[in-house]
C-alpha positions as CSV (number, residue, x, y, z in Angstrom):
1,M,1.7,-17.8,3.1
2,H,-0.2,-16.6,0.0
3,I,0.2,-12.8,-0.3
4,I,-2.3,-10.7,-2.1
5,G,-1.1,-7.2,-3.1
6,L,-3.8,-4.6,-2.7
7,T,-3.5,-1.4,-4.6
8,G,-5.5,1.3,-6.3
9,G,-5.5,5.0,-7.0
10,I,-6.0,7.7,-4.4
11,A,-9.6,7.9,-3.1
12,S,-10.4,4.5,-4.7
13,G,-11.4,2.9,-1.4
14,K,-8.4,0.8,-0.5
15,T,-8.8,1.3,3.2
16,T,-12.4,0.3,3.1
17,V,-11.5,-2.8,1.2
18,S,-8.6,-3.8,3.5
19,D,-10.9,-3.3,6.5
20,L,-13.5,-5.7,5.0
21,F,-10.8,-8.3,4.5
22,A,-9.6,-7.8,8.0
23,G,-13.2,-8.4,9.1
24,H,-12.8,-11.9,7.7
25,G,-9.9,-12.5,10.1
26,I,-7.2,-11.8,7.4
27,T,-4.0,-10.1,8.3
28,V,-3.5,-6.8,6.6
29,V,0.0,-5.3,6.3
30,D,-0.2,-1.7,5.3
31,A,2.7,0.2,3.7
32,D,1.5,3.5,5.0
33,V,1.6,2.1,8.6
34,A,5.1,0.7,7.9
35,A,6.2,4.1,6.6
36,R,5.1,5.8,9.8
37,R,6.6,3.2,12.1
38,V,10.1,3.1,10.7
39,V,10.6,6.8,11.4
40,E,9.4,6.9,14.9
41,P,11.7,8.4,17.5
42,G,14.5,6.0,18.3
43,Q,14.4,4.3,15.0
44,P,17.6,4.2,12.9
45,A,15.9,5.6,9.9
46,L,15.0,8.8,11.7
47,S,18.7,9.3,12.7
48,E,19.8,8.7,9.2
49,L,17.2,11.2,7.9
50,V,18.5,13.9,10.3
51,E,22.0,13.2,9.2
52,A,21.1,13.5,5.6
53,F,18.7,16.4,5.7
54,G,19.4,18.3,8.9
55,D,17.8,19.0,12.3
56,Q,15.0,21.1,10.7
57,I,13.1,17.9,9.7
58,V,12.3,17.0,13.4
59,T,10.0,18.9,15.7
60,A,10.9,20.1,19.2
61,D,9.7,16.8,20.7
62,G,11.9,14.8,18.4
63,T,9.3,13.5,16.0
64,L,9.5,13.7,12.2
65,D,8.2,16.9,10.6
66,R,6.8,15.3,7.5
67,Q,6.0,18.5,5.7
68,Q,9.5,19.8,6.3
69,L,11.0,16.6,5.1
70,R,8.9,16.7,1.9
71,N,10.0,20.3,1.3
72,T,13.6,19.4,1.8
73,A,13.9,16.0,0.2
74,F,11.9,16.7,-2.9
75,A,13.9,19.9,-3.7
76,D,15.9,17.9,-6.3
77,E,16.1,14.4,-7.7
78,A,19.3,13.5,-5.9
79,A,17.7,14.4,-2.5
80,R,14.6,12.3,-3.3
81,R,16.7,9.3,-4.3
82,R,18.6,9.7,-1.0
83,L,15.4,9.7,0.9
84,E,14.1,6.6,-0.9
85,G,17.4,4.9,-0.2
86,I,17.0,5.4,3.5
87,L,13.3,4.6,3.8
88,H,12.4,2.0,1.2
89,P,14.6,-0.9,2.4
90,R,13.4,-0.4,6.0
91,I,9.7,-0.2,4.9
92,R,10.1,-3.4,3.0
93,A,11.9,-5.1,5.9
94,F,9.1,-4.0,8.2
95,M,6.4,-5.4,5.9
96,D,8.4,-8.7,5.4
97,E,8.5,-9.1,9.2
98,E,4.8,-8.4,9.6
99,L,4.0,-10.9,6.9
100,S,6.2,-13.5,8.4
101,R,4.1,-13.4,11.6
102,A,0.7,-13.5,9.7
103,Q,-1.6,-16.4,10.5
104,G,-4.4,-17.8,8.2
105,P,-4.6,-19.0,4.7
106,Y,-3.5,-15.7,3.1
107,A,-2.5,-12.1,3.9
108,I,-3.2,-8.7,2.3
109,L,-0.2,-6.4,1.6
110,S,-1.8,-3.0,1.0
111,V,0.6,-0.7,-1.0
112,P,-0.8,2.4,-2.7
113,L,2.2,2.5,-5.0
114,L,2.6,-1.2,-5.4
115,V,3.2,-0.9,-9.2
116,E,5.3,2.2,-9.1
117,S,7.5,1.0,-6.2
118,N,8.6,-2.2,-7.9
119,L,7.2,-4.3,-5.0
120,L,5.4,-6.8,-7.2
121,D,7.9,-9.5,-6.3
122,M,6.5,-9.5,-2.8
123,V,3.1,-10.7,-3.8
124,D,1.5,-13.7,-5.4
125,R,-1.5,-11.9,-6.9
126,V,-2.4,-8.2,-7.5
127,L,-5.8,-7.0,-6.5
128,V,-6.7,-3.5,-7.8
129,V,-9.5,-1.4,-6.3
130,D,-10.7,0.4,-9.4
131,V,-12.8,3.5,-10.0
132,P,-12.8,5.9,-13.0
133,D,-10.6,9.0,-12.7
134,S,-13.8,11.1,-12.6
135,V,-14.9,9.3,-9.4
136,Q,-11.5,9.8,-7.8
137,R,-11.7,13.5,-8.5
138,E,-15.2,13.8,-7.0
139,R,-14.1,11.8,-3.9
140,L,-10.9,13.8,-3.4
141,I,-12.8,17.1,-3.6
142,A,-15.5,15.8,-1.1
143,R,-13.0,14.1,1.2
144,D,-10.1,16.6,1.4
145,G,-11.6,19.8,0.2
146,S,-9.3,19.8,-2.8
147,T,-9.9,22.1,-5.7
148,P,-10.6,20.3,-9.1
149,E,-7.1,21.4,-10.2
150,Q,-5.4,20.0,-7.1
151,A,-7.3,16.7,-7.4
152,E,-6.3,16.5,-11.0
153,A,-2.6,17.1,-10.2
154,I,-2.7,14.4,-7.4
155,I,-4.2,11.8,-9.7
156,A,-1.8,12.7,-12.5
157,A,1.2,12.2,-10.2
158,Q,0.3,8.5,-9.7
159,T,0.5,5.7,-12.2
160,S,-2.4,5.6,-14.6
161,R,-5.5,3.6,-14.1
162,E,-4.6,1.6,-17.3
163,Q,-1.2,0.8,-16.0
164,R,-2.5,-0.5,-12.7
165,L,-5.1,-2.6,-14.5
166,R,-2.5,-4.2,-16.7
167,H,-0.9,-5.6,-13.6
168,A,-4.1,-6.8,-12.0
169,D,-5.0,-10.4,-11.4
170,D,-8.2,-9.4,-9.8
171,V,-10.3,-6.2,-9.9
172,I,-12.8,-4.8,-7.4
173,D,-15.3,-2.3,-8.9
174,N,-15.8,0.2,-6.1
175,T,-18.3,2.5,-7.9
176,R,-21.3,0.9,-6.4
177,D,-22.8,0.6,-2.9
178,M,-21.4,-1.1,0.2
179,T,-23.6,-4.2,-0.4
180,A,-22.0,-4.8,-3.8
181,L,-18.5,-4.2,-2.4
182,K,-19.0,-6.7,0.4
183,Q,-20.2,-9.3,-2.1
184,Q,-17.1,-8.9,-4.2
185,I,-14.9,-9.2,-1.1
186,E,-16.7,-12.3,0.0
187,T,-16.2,-13.9,-3.4
188,L,-12.6,-13.0,-3.5
189,H,-12.1,-14.2,0.1
190,Q,-13.4,-17.7,-0.7
191,A,-11.3,-17.8,-3.9
192,Y,-8.1,-16.8,-2.1
193,I,-8.7,-19.5,0.5
194,A,-9.0,-22.1,-2.2
195,M,-5.9,-20.8,-4.0
196,A,-3.9,-20.9,-0.7
197,E,-5.1,-24.4,-0.1
198,R,-4.1,-25.6,-3.5
199,S,-0.7,-23.9,-3.1
200,T,-0.2,-25.7,0.2
201,D,-1.1,-29.1,-1.3
202,T,1.2,-28.6,-4.2
203,N,4.1,-27.6,-1.9
204,A,3.4,-30.6,0.3
205,G,3.5,-32.9,-2.7
206,L,6.8,-31.5,-3.9
207,A,8.2,-31.9,-0.4
208,E,7.3,-35.6,-0.4
209,H,9.4,-36.1,-3.6
């Protein structure tokens, strides 16, 4: 299975892009979905989080209180590392399992923090959805009602646009209209099918020898 790592800064349009790939019948495995699933009631990660950070991180109905967890786990560096030690291996295992069940010539692994989380080894290519920082700020303010200062702080907390682009094999320019975006997706879709077919042929040839 050929795996394309999809990433981009906040408000760059990653969800729209992944939805368009899904419209072509391509499996999309989303890290945000994985992060929610591994802490559902009854999951081992939730029990470990309670043991590590206390009962205050769950609500009365036993679900995770994400805001309380953030307040508790990000209080210091050691607590944050403990949180990551509990969650990251399980999120990765969940994504591995979902990818193993994927059908088709290739799959999309959508990870907002693909570069920062050192998950590049999970993918064959990196696809970056790119917009200028100024566009991110405008979209964040319009989408979430953030102040300009809040939007700036959120963008600054992520890896830089330049750093993401340094890791990119392919780039989608998401500053134009939906027609232009769909055209880019169609071109990449056909290219990824061709790449996957070449990879399959090469592996088959090696197997014969």
